[in-house]
N, C-alpha and C positions, 0 to 999 in steps of 0.2 A: 315239604314242598314249600316254596314261598311265592307268593303271588306278585308279579311284576309290578313295582311302583312306577316307574318312569318310563312310559311306552311312547314311543315313535311310531307312527302309522304313515307309511309312503303311499302316495295315491290314497290319501285319507278322505278326498272328495269323491271317490270312486264308490260304485256298488259296495263290493266287499269291503274296502278301506272304510267307508263311512260306518259299518256295521262294527268293524273292529274297535274303532274310536267310541261308540256308543258303548260297548260292551266294557271298555275298560274305564270309562267315563262314570258309568254308572257304578262302579266297583270302587270308586274312589281313589285311582291311580291319576298321578299327573300325566296327562295326554298331550302329545304334541301331533297334530295332523300336517303333512306336507303334502303338497298337490300343485302341479305347474296350472292347473284349470284349463287343461287343454280339451276335454273330452267334450264333444257337442254332437248329438243325434240330431239327423234330418228326418222327419216323418213326411216324406213326398206326398202320401196320400192325402194327408192333411193339412198340405201347406204349411207346415210347422216346423221351426228350428227351435230345439229346447238344448240349452247348455246344462247337461245333466251334471257336471262338476258345481256349478255355479248352484244349482239345487240343492244338492247335497250339502255343500258349504254353508248355504244359509239355513240349511235345517240345523246342522251341528252348532252354527254360531247363535242361533235364537234358542236352541234347546240345551246345550252344555255350553255356556259362555265363558266357562272355566278352562276349556279346551284352547291351546295355543296353536293358533292357525298360522301356517307358514307357506308362503306362496315360493316355491323354489321347483327346481329340477334335478331329477337325481343323475343327469348327466353332467351337472356342475358337481365335480368330485370336491373342489375345496369348500362351497357354500354347503355341501352335504356334510362333510367332515365337522364344521363348526356347530352344525343342527344336531347331529348324531351324540357328540360328547353329552354325558351326562344322563343318558338314558341306559335302562338296565334290559330294556328289550325292544327288538325292531320287529313289526309286522310289515313285511315289505310286499306290497300289493300293486305298487305302481308299474304299468307295463303297457305295451302296444297288445291289444288283446284280440285283433281279427285275423285269421288266415288270410281272407281276401287283401287285407291292406299290406299285409307281408309281401304278397306277390307283385303288388304294383310299386311299392316304396321299401325294399327289404333293407336298405341303408338305416332307415330310421328305425325299422324294425329290429335290427342288432344294436344300433346304439343304445336305444331303451331298454330294451330286455336283456343283452349279454353284457354290455359295458355298463348299463345303468345298475345292475345287479352287482358285478364285479366292483363298482364303486361304492356300495352299500356295504359289501364285505370288508372292504379295505378300510372304510370308515370304523366299523365295528372293531377291527383287528386292532386299529390305531387308539381307540377311544380308553380314556383310563376307567371309565364307567362298565367296560367289558359287558356290551349286551350280547344277549343271545338274539337269534335272528331266525324268522320263519318266512320262508319264499312262498308266494302263489305260484306254483308249477301248475303242469297241465299234462293230462292224458297224451297231448298230441306228441310228446316226446318218443313214443313208442312208433312213431311213423305207420306206415303201412303194414307192419308185421302184426298189427291187430287183425288186419283183413285176410291175413295167411292162415288164421285159425278157422277151421270149417265151421259154417252155420246153416241151420236148416230153416225153411220157411214155414210159417203156421200162418193161421187165417189172418192176424192182425199184428204180427211182429216176426222178426228174425230172433234166433237163438243159438247158443253155442250147441255144436253137435258133437263136442268132444267132454265127456265128464271131467277132464283135468280142470276144465274152465266153470265148473258149475257155480263156484263161489266168485267168479269173474276174473279179472286180470290181476296178476300178482306183480308184485315190485320187480321180481325177477326177469320178467319177460325181457327178450333181447333188444337192445336199442339200435343193432348193428345190422348190417346187410339189407336195408330196406329203404323206401323212398320217404322223403321228408319233405316239408314245405319249410319256407324261410321263417315262418313262425315257429314252426316244430324244432327247428335247427337253434334258433336263437334261445328260446325257452330251455332246450337240452344244456346249451352252454352254460346257461344261469345255474341250472340243476346240478351239473357237475362241478362248478366252481363251489357251489354250497356244500358238497361232498366233500370235496377236497380241503375246503377250509376247516371243515368238522372233522375229517380223519386225521389232520394233521395237529388237530388240538388249537389252531388259530382263533375260531370261533366256535362256540357251541350253537348249532344251526341246522337246520332241517329243511327240506323242499316237500311240499304237499302237492302232489300230483291231482290236480282236481278234475272231476268229473263235472256234472252239470249242477252248477250252484244256482238257486233262484232264491226270491224273496223280494220283500218291500224295498222301495228305493231303486229298482231296477228298471231301466228303460232298454229293453231289447230291441234288436234289429234282426234283417236277414242273416248279417255277418257272425253276431255274437248275442248270446243271451236269447236263445231261441224260446226258452219257456216264458219268458215276460213277453216277446215279441208275439207268441202265439196267444197269450192271454190278453194283451192289450188290442190286438187285432180284432179278437172276439167281442171285447169289451165295446170297442168303437165302430162295431158293424162293418170292418173294412175286410177286402178279399185278401187272403192269404195264397203265398206260393208255396209249395213243397218241393223241395229238391230231391228226386229220388222218389221213391213209390210209398212213403210214409211208414214204412214197416220197420224203419232203422230204431234200435233201441238204445237207452241210456239210461243209466241210474242217476237218480236226482237227490240233491241233499239241500235241505233249507239253510240259507246262509247262516244263520244263529248257531247251528249245530257245526258248522265249519269253524266259526270263530272258536267255540268251545275245544275243539281239535287243537286249533294253533295254542289255546292257552295251556293245554293239558302238557304240550312239551314246554312251552316257555317257564311254566311254574316249576318245571323238574327236569332240565335239558340232560344232565350228566349222564352220560352212559348210554344215552338212547341212540337208535338208528337215526339215519340223517335222511331217509326217503322214505315217504308215505303214500299209497295210493289212498285217496280221500273222496268218498262220495256217498251216496244212499246204500250202496252193494246191492246184493242179488234180491234183497227185501224191499228195495224200495226203485223198481224200474218201471219205464213205461216207454212205450212206442209213440210216434207223433201222432197216429191215427188213434191210439187208446187215449191219449192226452186230450184231443179235441172231444172225445166222447166225455171224459170228466169235466172240461170246461162247459160242454151242453149242460149236463148236470147241474154244474154250479151257477150257471147264468141264464139258463133257457135260450142261448143263442150259439148258432155256428156259422162259421164265416163261410162266405162262396171259395171253394177251392180251384186252384189250378196246379199242375204239376209240371216240372221240369228236370234236366237231366242232372244227373248225380254231379256235385261240386267236387274239384280236386281236394283230397286229403279227408273225404268223409269216410265214416265208418259203418258198416251195416249195424254192427253191434259192438257196444263199449260200456262194460261194467266193471265197477272196480271191486277187487277183493280186498276188503278193509280189516282182514284179519289180523294184520299186523297193529294197524291202530288200536283196535280191540284189545289186544294182548298187551302192549308197551305202553299205551297212554290210558289205558282203561276208559275208553271212551266209545259211543255207539251213537247213531242218530236217534234222535228225540221225536222230531216232528214229522208225522207221516205226511205222503204227498198231498193227499186230499185236504188237509187241516192247512198245509202250507199253502195251497192255492186258495183257500177260503181267506186267508191272512192276505195274500196278494190283492185278490178282488175288493176286499173291504179298504185296503189303503188306497188302491187306485180310485175308487168310488168318492172317498173322503179327502183325498190329496188337495 
């Protein structure tokens, strides 16, 4: 195994991307963070607009001054090719991340997620430095096939009612004959391009189909990053809307564990599978209602709740079967959810 020495992180000012930058910078790699700095969150209840990309950009600049910060867009393929050359690994996290945004602006969603990933792969294929690539994919590639799996309703959660899925959803679940959202389609196109380039030997690459990733420097909202959104609403004593009944279940993974999985592939990509479901697995799950109980335990607060209709594309249960990552990458989660939430609360209070 050989640790990457020259690492490019697209979306380097994003939540996941900034943690990838931090991970490799702390290991002495030469790191380039590329971002177009477009990510802005508006916290309407607090009448506050926060440019989260700028927040993370400044954090990297102050904490890791040796990191090369490049303001650029993955849709600019010529600029991207010039940046990629010289790197031996690419952590590709740049993307349009919200289902809701894809429904209102599907063109931008496609151009960023599908065409942008194609540009990254082409740049990697052309580069003399022959970089390996990991893609931040999503469980949304499975569409509503996930909702075709029978579930049972319990007091505070739903769970699979078919023993075949006791460990969660495997990578072999069909992506066909189901309804998708534009976001799911654009990410699936990116995912399939990664598989194609890997299987034809053009680029050593893998798509990591992520479940719920959470951690420090995450500013969530109702559209994306629900763990952070719930935690921040609780800490700010702001009302919270739950779409659905709150019994929907997800597996949750602390962001540093995710980056360790990326690194396990990038350090030894040859011959590895090109797709991994990645999340906390069946041992790290929570429903929305159960998470509110945990937050109350950690903070002493509970937000005022209201409920609204289920959102398009939502899933009653999604849990990743992480067996392939365990077996092929010798990886497993190390941070349990309660500890991870304590880290998040401490960061938010001290930021």
